Phi, psi and omega in degrees: 000332189285338182273358178261127185292156181305316187293331175295323180296322186289323174295332181279328176294323177300306186299320177302324176276341176286324186295318175292335172301313180284320186290321187256349182057034174269103191298346181298329177297318177306319176288331180290318185284335168298319175300315185288320177295323174295321171302324180288320182298309184300314176294331180285329171284001174101008185283147185290169181298330179284319174304316188295311175300315180296319185287322174307305179308308189292314184290322177296318180292310179299327171291316179293322172289336180258310188287318187295315174297320177303314182298318183293315175305309188300316186294328180272351176276150178289159176289143183294335186259109178281141182227168177062211180304329179303321180295335185274332178300137187089348181292163175253147174232162179245133181288125174255331177227136184322127183248125172229195183295338181263347178142179189163193173214145182229163179245110191237115174056032182084010186225149178276117177244152163293142183212161173220152180281128171315313174271109187298334187275348186256143182238146182235139190256165184303124179095354174282146181270131177235163175256134180276117179271324185205159167246125173244100177071240176254020177239139187263133170271110185246165169213000000 
């Protein structure tokens, strides 16, 4: 055992930490593995055992403290690019057939849609521009 350099043990530890990363998909194991690689580099450059452990701990803790909150925030954010019916909300449309609380037709994103007015007492005449507030099934709710 004395003939194996310390950096090799650190790399073995990094691989050992990489296995649970793949199996459990817990990114913390990857951050610890990167810390072990930093310990291997320190050992390869001739750093003592205490320095190796300090570098491993510092890199691991720094990665967990910085990367984990960023990853958590990124995971919880909604996608910036709206697709499908979500992309139609807020768009402008042109009235093709009178739109009131009971119905009508609009041209939205190059397609003809059934529509109804958000305010049931309001009516929009042919040619008027309206804003799409919501999509309910195949009907655009406009104002």
